[in-house]
Structures are given as structure tokens and as C-alpha cells.
C-alpha positions, 0 to 999 in steps of 0.5 A: 601609761595606757590601759591594755584595753586600748593597746591593740588599737594603738598598735594598729594605728602606729603601724598603719601609714594610712593612720599616721595622723591619727596616731600623732594626737588624742584621742585614739578611741571614741565611745558613745555612752549610755548611762543608767542611774540606779535607785534603791527601795529607799530612793537613794542612788545605789549604782551607775550602769554603763553601756559604752559603744565603741567606734567602728574602727576599734570595734572591727580591730578588737573582734578580728579573728574572734568567733566564726566569720560572718557571725555576730560575737556574743557575750560568751565569745567575748567574756574573757576580753570583758573581764580583762577590760574591766580589770584594766580600767581599775587604774583610772577609777573605771573612768567614773567620777561622782560627787555629792556637792564637793565630796567625792563618791566612793564606788565598789568593784564593778559587777555584771560586766559584759562585752558583745557585738551588735548587729551593726558591728559596733562593740558594746561594754556594759558593767555596773559601778555600785556605790560603797554607800547609797547616796541621796539624790539631792545634788548628785553629779557624775562624770565619765572620762578618761583623765589621759584623753586617750579615749573620748567620751560623748553621751548618746544623743537619744538615750545618754542618761536614764533612771532605774526605779527613780522616785517620782520627780527625779530629774537629770541635767547634762552640763556639756563641756566647752569644745576645744578650739581648733588651735587647741586641738592641734596641740594634743600630740603624744608629746603634749600628753607625755609631758603632763605630770603624774596624776594630771586629770586633763580629760575632766576639762572635756567631760560632760557633767550629769546632775541628778536631782530628786525632791 
């Protein structure tokens, strides 16, 4: 069970002898996330806006053969891929999980999605996840992660979480997950993940939690 978004990279790794060790264990793709919490006029949280910056290897591979050589790819160049990427993420709830206290928050369909190449050649996927029902910002928390850990997420150290139209006094706190020990990391082979039962949520163990609080 894999999202097609990562399939081309997985195939490349599988057929490249120089990447044999990478193909043998998880994760395969690395993402640096910049997350925006969007507030409505009544001070409630209405959406989470993602900006996911892909690692150098994935960015180079996914843009290979697209557009004119030497030119930075635009949103228009990558529009078909952006659409298929976001659609493929539906199987995994768009890697977006939120709660108010212990109650799961339901999201609507993603909007405003785009994919583009930055001047540094890294590819960025952006899309917005609207809440089905605007939520109070008191004790609101969310995590971004791949349950299969095929993709590893890390919040950007400089701009990991920001607010849009937040009421005065709102704050956020990032509770980082405890990293795996070296011996634990060695166990993350393909056979380990293929042996997990359907619906296993391994990725949550390694996901940071963003906690939003407003007066």
C-alpha cells in the first residue's frame, strides 16, 4: 500500500545499486513542513495550510524531463502532478490529523493546491485543509505524518508553524516526538512494515504535535 506520489522515487531507489541501502528501510522521502493555522472572523480555526518542501533527491527525480532544461518549473508546469498528488493523499487522510482535546477534527476536501520548484531546485507542495466545522482554538492540536512512515516529516526550524488572522494572545507550542534509538531504526525494514496489520498507525509515534491555545 503506497501513495503514487512517492512511487517514482521508490522505483528509482529499487533499481539503483547505489541506493540499495536506502531502499531497504524507511523512510524513503523526507519533507520539511511549514504549517499555517488559519482563523476566521469569529476567532475560530477554519483551516490548516500546508507547505511541504521535499528533499533534494525526490525533487530532482519528480521534475526530471518536465519543462525546459535549466528553467525553474512553475505552478502551471506542475499543475497536473499537483492535482494527482493531492488526490492520492486522500487514502491517508492527507497526512493531517487534528483533535480538540480527545475529539477528532473532521476536514473537508483540500483546496488551493499547487506544486512548484524553488530557485534552490527543491519542490514545494502547497494545499489547504478546511475544517468541516470551525473549531475553538482552546486546546486544539494537530499532527502531520505518514502512518506508514514511508515519508518522514520535520517542521521547519525557522518557520514551522504560523498563524493567519489569529486573535490577540494566541500561541502555539510544538511537542517534539522522541527520536528512535539507533537499534530501533535498524528494524525499520520493508519486511517490518509489510508485517504490520492493516490500519496500523506507526508514523504517529514519530510525529511532533502542534498545540494551539487562545484566550
